[in-house]
C-alpha positions, 0 to 999 in steps of 0.5 A, a space after each residue: 385473145 385477151 383485150 388489146 392494149 391500145 395507145 394513142 400516138 403522138 402528133 406534134 401540134 395536136 396531142 399535147 397536154 390539153 388535148 390528152 386531158 380533154 380526150 380522157 374526160 370524154 372518151 375511153 379505151 386508151 391505155 397509154 399516151 405519148 407526148 409529142 417529141 421533146 428536143 434540145 435538152 441542153 442542161 443537166 438539170 431543169 431544162 426549160 422545155 421540161 418545166 411546162 405543163 406538157 410534162 408537169 406531173 400536176 397536169 399529167 397522169 404519169 402512170 399512163 404517159 410516156 415522154 418522147 424525145 427526138 435525138 441522136 445524142 446519147 448524152 441528151 437522151 440520158 439528161 432527158 431520162 434523168 429529168 423525166 424520172 425525177 418528175 415521176 415518169 417510168 419510161 421514155 420513148 425515142 422517136 426513130 419514126 418521124 418521116 418529115 424531111 426537115 427532121 430526117 435530113 438531119 439523121 433524126 427520126 427515121 432518118 437515123 435508120 440507114 445508119 446502124 453504126 450510129 444507132 448502136 453507138 448511141 444505144 450502147 452509151 444510153 444503156 450504160 447509165 439509163 435507169 428508167 424504161 426505154 422504148 423505141 418507135 421506128 419505121 421499116 427504114 427511110 429509103 428502103 424497108 430492108 434497112 430495119 434488118 440491120 437495125 433489129 439485131 442492135 435493138 435485140 442487144 438491149 432491154 427495150 421496154 417496147 418496140 413500136 413499128 410503123 411498117 412504112 418507110 420514111 420516104 412514103 410519109 403516110 402515102 400508100 398502105 402500111 405493109 402489115 405482111 412485112 411487119 408480120 415477117 419481122 415478128 420472129 426476129 424481135 426480142 422486145 415487146 412489140 407494138 403495131 402502128 399504122 392504118 388502124 382507121 376503123 374497127 374493120 381495119 383493126 380486126 383485119 390487121 390483128 388477124 393478119 399479124 396473128 393468124 398462122 404466125 411467121 416463123 422464118 429463121 427467127 429465134 424469138 418465141 412470143 405470144 400473139 402481138 396484142 399491143 396497138 398504137 392508134 394514130 390518124 384513125 382516132 383523131 378522125 374518129 375519137 370513138 375508135 378505141 371504144 369501138 375496138 373494145 365494143 363499148 357502143 353508144 348510139 348515134 345521138 349520144 355520139 353527136 352530143 359527146 363529140 360536140 361536148 369534146 370539141 367545145 371543151 378542147 377549144 375552151 381549154 386551149 383558149 384558157 391556156 392561150 389567154 384568149 389568143 386567136 392562135 388556138 385556131 391553128 391547133 383546132 384547124 389541125 385537129 379538124 383536118 382529121 375530125 372532118 372525117 367524122 361527118 358524112 360530108 367531110 369536105 363541106 365541113 373542112 371548107 367551113 373550118 379552114 377559112 376561119 380567122 376569128 374566134 367568134 367565126 369559129 364558134 358560130 361555125 362549130 355550132 352550125 356544123 353540129 346543127 346541120 351536118 350528120 355524123 358518119 361515125 360507124 358503130 363497130 365498123 
């Protein structure tokens, strides 16, 4: 099988433009990035939230970045597509996967999946006019994994540039295991290029998922012949271990190099965020969000987290980070 195509999924509050740019300076292996979702695109042109660095081509590589929107309004999606195209982007992505109740209870994110008629009407209007690639990220459903069965025939009617499926339901949030077998069973029923997302937390888990999906393909009564699934979206796993994509591609580095690289990455991201925030302590909130995952790069994650979560001052944070990299050992596996 050819080298996998790897993307980094969007996380609100973490994977913004400063994060993506710093990440690319320090780590390899990621072919494609997505912005955290935009919403409230109210104006026909020059929406205020599309004027910042999060989407500014001068601050982003438009060849590897896909802007994402959270919406159920076809007209808003079309406005977003028009403005993204004007900025040089080649594709937009619709978020039908966000599981959080404050989103899903408004029939947005994966809260839209129980309403196939709404999905169909929205996509019909979007594809009447859109002139940029359009992809979708979704789950199996919100209340039930069977909900996707009514949605797939609708997706198949339209030329989606890709369909990213996270095989959980919204009510699970991130609990339990992603249903890889269910994803595999859906493959013959999907026309669009398919991307797998969910529970890729190590090279071992990646190889297991890759093997499950592609060995002895499920045929069912589906009509779509396809090559093996070879596109994967990484999420929490790469926030916890930034070397994960490199490891999947077998680009190894030894433990001492990893410690130095991870330390440099953490410092670079903090300093970049600090510059963007004009020195404001509010950057600590975003750094803590990242550390809630990154702590798992260390042998004693709870020790690391206890030191980070209680910090409220910039100097305390800087001293704590230096102490952690002096005294705590990484547990980052090579080709785990």
